[in-house]
Structure formats: structure tokens, C-alpha cells
Residue frames relative to the residue before (quaternion, step in Angstrom):
aa qw qx qy qz dx dy dz
L 1.0000 0.0000 0.0000 0.0000 0.00 0.00 0.00
Q 0.3728 -0.7116 0.5470 0.2354 3.52 -1.03 0.76
D 0.7771 0.0889 -0.0221 0.6226 3.56 1.12 -0.73
P 0.4695 -0.7081 0.4401 0.2905 3.63 -0.59 1.05
R 0.6054 0.5641 -0.3630 0.4283 3.61 1.13 -0.53
D 0.6171 0.5242 -0.3473 0.4731 3.59 1.26 -0.23
G 0.5241 0.7034 -0.3681 0.3083 3.55 1.28 -0.23
P 0.8099 -0.3445 0.2091 0.4261 3.49 -1.32 -0.28
L 0.6673 0.4423 -0.3170 0.5085 3.62 1.19 -0.26
L 0.2360 -0.7726 0.5771 0.1196 3.55 -0.35 1.25
P 0.6502 -0.5652 0.3271 0.3884 3.62 -1.06 0.62
F 0.7486 0.3772 -0.2036 0.5058 3.59 1.12 -0.60
V 0.2748 0.8099 -0.4801 0.1951 3.59 1.25 0.38
F 0.7308 0.4178 -0.2422 0.4824 3.62 1.02 -0.67
L 0.6134 0.5778 -0.3287 0.4264 3.57 1.28 0.16
G 0.6174 -0.5800 0.3404 0.4080 3.58 1.18 0.46
M 0.2039 0.8383 -0.4883 0.1314 3.56 1.17 0.57
D 0.5363 0.6387 -0.4162 0.3623 3.62 1.10 -0.47
G 0.7349 0.3950 -0.2239 0.5038 3.57 1.12 -0.62
W 0.4491 0.6769 -0.4676 0.3486 3.58 1.25 -0.03
N 0.4080 -0.7090 0.5352 0.2106 3.50 -1.25 0.58
V 0.4512 -0.7091 0.4688 0.2719 3.63 -0.74 1.00
T 0.7089 0.3807 -0.2573 0.5350 3.60 1.24 -0.24
G 0.3822 0.7699 -0.4447 0.2519 3.58 1.33 0.09
L 0.2381 -0.7931 0.5516 0.1002 3.53 -0.95 0.96
K 0.7433 0.2838 -0.1837 0.5773 3.57 1.30 0.08
M 0.4706 -0.6625 0.5029 0.2945 3.56 -0.94 0.90
P 0.5681 -0.5903 0.4302 0.3792 3.60 -1.08 0.59
E 0.6124 -0.5334 0.4202 0.4049 3.54 -1.22 0.46
H 0.1213 0.7896 -0.5875 0.1295 3.55 -0.94 0.91
D 0.5515 -0.5658 0.4874 0.3717 3.52 -1.31 0.23
P 0.3467 -0.7733 0.4870 0.2114 3.62 -0.38 1.16
Y 0.6660 0.4922 -0.3052 0.4701 3.60 1.23 -0.31
S 0.4505 0.6800 -0.4565 0.3553 3.58 1.27 -0.03
F 0.5404 -0.6469 0.4326 0.3199 3.57 -0.88 0.97
L 0.6188 0.5757 -0.3482 0.4055 3.61 1.03 -0.76
W 0.7262 0.4155 -0.2359 0.4943 3.60 1.12 -0.61
Q 0.5201 0.6647 -0.4112 0.3444 3.60 1.23 -0.22
N 0.2931 -0.7332 0.5887 0.1732 3.54 -1.16 0.65
V 0.3996 0.6890 -0.4859 0.3598 3.54 0.81 1.13
S 0.6789 -0.4925 0.3518 0.4156 3.55 -1.20 0.49
G 0.7849 0.2951 -0.2496 0.4842 3.54 -0.88 1.02
A 0.6255 0.5207 -0.3424 0.4694 3.60 1.18 -0.39
P 0.6194 -0.5792 0.3730 0.3765 3.62 -1.06 0.65
M 0.7291 0.4259 -0.2401 0.4789 3.59 1.04 -0.73
F 0.3311 0.7585 -0.5023 0.2505 3.60 1.26 0.21
G 0.8358 0.1745 -0.1542 0.4973 3.56 -0.80 1.03
V 0.4943 0.6461 -0.4432 0.3766 3.60 1.24 -0.05
R 0.2327 -0.8243 0.5100 0.0791 3.53 -0.72 1.12
C 0.5498 0.6303 -0.4118 0.3617 3.60 1.15 -0.29
Q 0.2790 -0.7792 0.5465 0.1278 3.54 -1.10 0.79
T 0.7623 0.2356 -0.1399 0.5863 3.58 1.29 -0.26
P 0.6264 -0.5196 0.3963 0.4250 3.62 -1.17 0.33
K 0.6057 0.5586 -0.3513 0.4447 3.61 1.06 -0.69
E 0.6719 0.4820 -0.2914 0.4810 3.60 0.90 -0.93
C 0.6450 0.5179 -0.3244 0.4588 3.60 0.97 -0.83
W 0.6252 0.5359 -0.3360 0.4571 3.59 1.00 -0.81
K 0.6949 0.4764 -0.2793 0.4605 3.59 0.84 -0.98
E 0.7458 0.4433 -0.2248 0.4436 3.57 0.83 -1.03
Y 0.8202 0.2983 -0.1301 0.4705 3.59 0.81 -0.95
V 0.7147 0.3706 -0.2636 0.5314 3.59 1.18 -0.30
M 0.7663 0.3923 -0.2283 0.4547 3.58 0.43 -1.18
K 0.6305 0.5354 -0.3453 0.4434 3.59 0.93 -0.80
R 0.6911 0.4601 -0.2744 0.4852 3.59 0.94 -0.88
F 0.6374 0.5382 -0.3254 0.4451 3.57 1.03 -0.81
Q 0.7437 0.4210 -0.2166 0.4720 3.59 0.96 -0.87
E 0.5190 0.6546 -0.4155 0.3600 3.60 1.21 -0.34
K 0.3812 -0.7186 0.5409 0.2140 3.55 -0.91 0.96
S 0.3145 -0.7454 0.5562 0.1899 3.56 -0.91 0.89
S 0.5646 -0.5816 0.4623 0.3594 3.52 -1.23 0.46
S 0.6679 -0.4984 0.3698 0.4108 3.54 -1.24 0.45
G 0.8199 0.2266 -0.1860 0.4918 3.57 -0.85 0.98
E 0.6495 0.4912 -0.3212 0.4835 3.58 1.27 -0.04
A 0.5370 -0.6014 0.4835 0.3408 3.54 -1.20 0.56
P 0.6013 -0.5369 0.4265 0.4101 3.59 -1.16 0.44
V 0.5998 -0.5746 0.4069 0.3801 3.58 -1.11 0.64
L 0.7919 0.0963 -0.0437 0.6014 3.58 0.97 -0.83
S 0.0331 0.8263 -0.5596 0.0554 3.55 0.04 1.27
F 0.7810 -0.0476 -0.0108 0.6227 3.59 1.26 -0.31
V 0.2400 -0.7475 0.6038 0.1382 3.54 -1.29 0.41
K 0.2730 -0.7399 0.5916 0.1675 3.54 -0.96 0.87
L 0.2189 -0.7474 0.6148 0.1249 3.54 -0.85 1.03
A 0.0277 -0.8007 0.5981 -0.0214 3.58 -0.78 1.02
Q 0.8400 0.1002 -0.1088 0.5220 3.54 -1.12 0.73
C 0.2952 0.7682 -0.5061 0.2579 3.55 0.88 0.98
D 0.2699 -0.7780 0.5506 0.1367 3.54 -0.80 1.03
E 0.5957 0.6323 -0.3612 0.3389 3.58 0.98 -0.82
P 0.7180 0.4400 -0.2960 0.4508 3.67 0.63 -0.94
E 0.6904 0.4910 -0.2825 0.4500 3.58 1.10 -0.62
T 0.7699 0.3796 -0.1852 0.4785 3.59 1.09 -0.62
Q 0.7241 0.3954 -0.2431 0.5102 3.60 1.22 -0.17
S 0.5413 -0.6019 0.4750 0.3451 3.53 -1.22 0.48
R 0.6695 -0.4768 0.3803 0.4242 3.54 -1.27 0.30
E 0.6501 0.5306 -0.3096 0.4473 3.56 0.96 -0.90
A 0.6660 0.4988 -0.3014 0.4656 3.58 0.94 -0.88
L 0.6384 0.5272 -0.3259 0.4564 3.60 0.98 -0.82
L 0.7223 0.4357 -0.2470 0.4769 3.58 0.91 -0.90
A 0.6155 0.5368 -0.3493 0.4593 3.60 1.22 -0.31
A 0.6272 0.5285 -0.3311 0.4666 3.61 1.21 -0.47
K 0.1124 -0.8762 0.4674 0.0349 3.55 0.57 1.23
D 0.7057 0.4409 -0.2700 0.4844 3.60 1.19 -0.40
S 0.4942 0.6738 -0.4374 0.3323 3.62 1.22 -0.04
Y 0.6049 -0.5337 0.4419 0.3924 3.55 -1.23 0.49
F 0.6338 0.5582 -0.3354 0.4173 3.56 0.91 -0.94
Y 0.6885 0.4769 -0.2822 0.4678 3.58 0.77 -1.02
N 0.7022 0.4767 -0.2770 0.4505 3.58 0.86 -0.93
M 0.6119 0.5116 -0.3595 0.4844 3.60 1.13 -0.48
L 0.6012 0.5307 -0.3533 0.4817 3.59 1.09 -0.65
R 0.6466 0.5292 -0.3049 0.4571 3.55 0.97 -0.90
L 0.6656 0.4973 -0.2972 0.4705 3.60 0.93 -0.90
S 0.6489 0.5303 -0.3190 0.4426 3.57 1.09 -0.65
G 0.5868 -0.5982 0.3666 0.4044 3.57 1.24 -0.20
L 0.5132 0.6698 -0.4085 0.3480 3.58 1.23 0.09
A 0.3978 0.7438 -0.4661 0.2670 3.61 1.24 -0.07
A 0.6348 0.5450 -0.3402 0.4293 3.59 0.98 -0.75
A 0.6925 0.4691 -0.2754 0.4738 3.58 1.10 -0.64
M 0.6152 0.5636 -0.3570 0.4200 3.60 1.20 -0.28
């Protein structure tokens, strides 16, 4: 990695992103005073410019996934760590795979598991 912020922990990993919608036009309801959502130095969302889950998907997932790495370097986004995810623990396999617009489903698809679904 050239920058640790490009790594497997996306800036919104602790905000329930597994259930976010890749076409979502509104951020989920949240406490605007929660440190996790603040755009201040030291907070996970510091410097994050996206205003919707759709924008975050394009800017922080797809852009990194599609970026070509230099010779001898690992891909910018070769894997993503999901942390504090409620969706996989509270839903059935069928429900998870039926949510075609969720971050979780689309990350599975990007990983190459689409053929098995």
C-alpha cells in the first residue's frame, strides 16, 4: 500500500456500510455528533467527500478497485475488511443475496463470487 487509508479499512467501515445501498441517495440515519461521522482530524471520515452511499461506493470502492497498480505493487484495493457488520449476522443467506444493491452483495460480486450466486 502506498497510503494506509487506501487499505482494507474503508473510512466508513464502522458505520454499517455492509447494509448501505450502492444506489443510495441518502446517508442512513445517524447521530451527527458521533465521532465516527465527524469530518475532523483523527476521525475515520476525515477528508471523506461523499455525501451519499452511491457517491461513497463510486469514490472509495470502485475507483480503488479499478485503479491500475504500478508494476510490482499490490492492487490499491485487493480486499476489504468488514467490521461491526450487522447484516451478515442478522439475515439469512437468501436475504443477503437478494439485496442486490447492498455494499455486502456488491463486494461479494467484485470478489468473483457472482458465478457461485
